[in-house]
C-alpha positions as CSV (number, residue, x, y, z in Angstrom):
1,M,-41.3,-12.6,4.1
2,S,-37.6,-12.7,3.1
3,K,-36.0,-9.4,2.3
4,P,-32.9,-10.1,0.1
5,W,-31.7,-6.6,0.5
6,L,-31.1,-6.9,4.2
7,K,-27.8,-8.4,5.5
8,K,-28.1,-12.0,6.7
9,H,-25.9,-13.2,9.5
10,E,-25.2,-16.6,8.2
11,T,-22.4,-19.0,9.0
12,K,-21.5,-22.4,7.7
13,V,-19.0,-25.1,8.7
14,I,-17.2,-26.5,5.7
15,E,-14.5,-29.1,5.6
16,V,-11.3,-28.8,3.5
17,E,-8.8,-31.7,3.5
18,G,-10.3,-32.9,6.8
19,A,-10.1,-29.6,8.6
20,K,-13.2,-27.8,9.7
21,V,-13.5,-24.1,8.8
22,T,-16.3,-21.8,10.0
23,V,-17.2,-19.2,7.4
24,K,-19.5,-16.3,7.3
25,K,-21.1,-14.3,4.5
26,I,-18.7,-11.4,3.7
27,S,-20.0,-7.9,4.7
28,Y,-20.0,-5.1,2.2
29,K,-17.5,-3.2,4.4
30,D,-15.1,-6.2,4.4
31,S,-15.5,-6.6,0.6
32,R,-14.6,-3.0,0.0
33,S,-11.6,-3.2,2.3
34,A,-10.3,-6.2,0.4
35,I,-10.8,-4.4,-2.9
36,K,-9.0,-1.3,-1.6
37,E,-6.0,-3.3,-0.5
38,A,-5.8,-5.4,-3.7
39,I,-5.9,-2.4,-6.1
40,K,-2.9,-0.2,-6.5
41,L,-1.9,2.8,-8.6
42,N,1.0,2.0,-10.9
43,P,3.3,5.1,-10.5
44,K,4.8,4.8,-14.0
45,T,1.6,4.3,-16.0
46,K,-0.7,6.1,-13.5
47,E,-3.3,3.3,-14.1
48,T,-4.8,1.2,-11.4
49,E,-3.8,-2.5,-11.3
50,A,-5.8,-5.2,-9.5
51,D,-4.2,-8.3,-7.9
52,A,-7.0,-10.8,-8.4
53,I,-5.3,-13.5,-6.3
54,L,-4.7,-11.1,-3.4
55,L,-8.3,-10.0,-3.6
56,S,-9.6,-13.5,-3.4
57,T,-7.4,-14.3,-0.5
58,L,-8.3,-11.1,1.4
59,R,-12.0,-11.9,0.8
60,T,-11.5,-15.4,2.1
61,I,-9.7,-14.2,5.2
62,A,-12.6,-11.8,5.9
63,M,-15.1,-14.7,5.5
64,I,-13.3,-17.2,7.9
65,E,-14.5,-16.9,11.5
66,D,-12.6,-19.9,12.8
67,W,-10.6,-22.9,11.7
68,E,-9.0,-26.1,13.0
69,L,-5.7,-25.4,11.3
70,T,-2.7,-25.8,13.6
71,D,1.1,-25.8,13.4
72,E,3.3,-28.7,14.2
73,N,3.1,-27.9,17.9
74,G,-0.7,-28.0,17.8
75,D,-1.1,-24.2,18.2
76,K,-3.9,-22.7,16.1
77,L,-2.7,-20.8,13.1
78,P,-3.8,-17.1,12.9
79,I,-6.3,-16.3,10.2
80,N,-4.3,-13.6,8.3
81,L,-2.4,-13.0,5.1
82,H,0.9,-14.0,6.6
83,T,-0.5,-17.5,7.3
84,F,-1.7,-17.8,3.7
85,D,1.5,-16.4,2.2
86,N,4.1,-18.2,4.4
87,L,2.6,-21.1,6.3
88,L,0.0,-22.9,4.3
89,D,0.8,-25.3,1.5
90,D,0.1,-23.6,-1.8
91,E,-2.3,-26.2,-3.1
92,F,-4.2,-26.3,0.3
93,A,-4.4,-22.5,0.3
94,S,-5.9,-22.6,-3.2
95,L,-8.4,-25.3,-2.2
96,L,-9.3,-23.3,0.9
97,V,-9.9,-20.1,-1.0
98,G,-12.2,-22.0,-3.5
99,A,-14.1,-23.8,-0.8
100,V,-14.8,-20.6,1.2
101,Q,-15.8,-18.7,-1.8
102,E,-18.2,-21.5,-2.9
103,A,-19.8,-21.5,0.6
104,F,-21.3,-18.1,0.0
105,P,-21.4,-17.3,-3.8
106,Q,-21.7,-13.6,-4.6
107,G,-25.1,-12.2,-5.7
108,V,-28.6,-13.3,-5.1
109,T,-29.3,-17.0,-5.5
110,E,-32.1,-18.3,-7.6
111,E,-33.9,-19.5,-4.4
112,E,-33.7,-16.0,-2.9
113,K,-35.1,-14.5,-6.2
114,K,-38.2,-16.7,-5.9
115,Q,-39.0,-15.5,-2.4
């Protein structure tokens, strides 16, 4: 019997613009870390502000186990925020974030609810 409350160690290989990317379901710990880094206290207003794009990017980075992305010399690009911010094409980075997030949607799927 499936127990939807237990963590599943799932991985998938997706393809984005011809590049294979191995992704995993994000852990609760990694999700919390991304949220912590994306939320800052505004010193003037004393209110918290969330950077939704940074949060999505950090969650994506946590979900990527491996990828085929290389630089012009054929060296594999590191999977980190610097790569997303400074090395990847903006449109490709957006496509990648969307594809990774779609691989493991948040919440319990309808199929899991039926089990």
